C-alpha positions in Angstrom: -113.0 17.4 -75.3 -112.8 21.1 -74.7 -111.1 21.6 -78.2 -113.8 19.8 -80.1 -116.4 22.2 -79.7 -116.7 24.5 -82.6 -118.4 28.4 -81.5 -120.6 29.1 -84.8 -122.7 32.4 -85.2 -122.6 32.9 -81.7 -123.6 29.3 -80.7 -121.3 26.5 -78.9 -121.7 23.3 -81.4 -120.4 20.1 -81.1 -118.4 18.9 -84.6 -120.4 17.0 -86.6 -117.8 14.1 -87.3 -117.8 13.9 -83.1 -121.7 12.9 -83.2 -121.3 10.2 -85.1 -119.1 9.0 -82.7 -122.2 8.2 -80.2 -125.4 8.7 -82.7 -126.3 6.7 -85.9 -127.4 8.2 -89.0 -131.1 7.1 -89.3 -133.7 7.9 -92.4 -137.4 9.4 -91.5 -140.2 8.3 -94.3 -143.1 10.5 -94.6 -145.6 8.9 -92.5 -143.5 9.9 -89.3 -142.3 14.0 -90.5 -146.1 14.0 -91.4 -146.6 12.7 -87.9 -143.5 15.4 -86.7 -145.4 18.0 -88.1 -148.9 17.4 -86.7 -147.1 17.4 -83.0 -145.1 20.6 -83.5 -148.5 22.2 -84.4 -150.9 21.1 -82.1 -147.9 22.0 -79.5 -147.7 25.7 -81.1 -151.6 25.4 -80.7 -151.7 25.3 -77.3 -148.6 27.7 -76.7 -150.4 30.3 -78.1 -153.8 29.9 -76.5 -151.9 29.4 -73.0 -149.9 32.2 -73.5 -152.3 34.3 -75.4 -154.6 35.6 -73.0 -150.9 37.2 -70.8 -150.3 39.2 -73.8 -151.4 43.5 -73.5 -153.9 44.0 -75.9 -152.2 45.9 -79.2 -153.4 49.3 -80.2 -156.5 50.3 -82.5 -156.4 51.8 -85.6 -157.8 55.0 -83.6 -155.1 55.4 -81.1 -152.1 54.5 -83.4 -153.8 57.7 -85.9 -154.0 59.8 -83.2 
């Protein structure tokens, strides 16, 4: 199986034709795409709220000018 793996841009990938043996392509309608987008934005908002309090504060304008 190692000969079926391709290194591309520093990442290892399985050749697409190998994936068709195990996974079948499905069509996605606009409603499903909209739902995925909303879920992704909800997740990103949640991550920002969780991690923003741990970030270091940035420099003020006065500190940058001095």
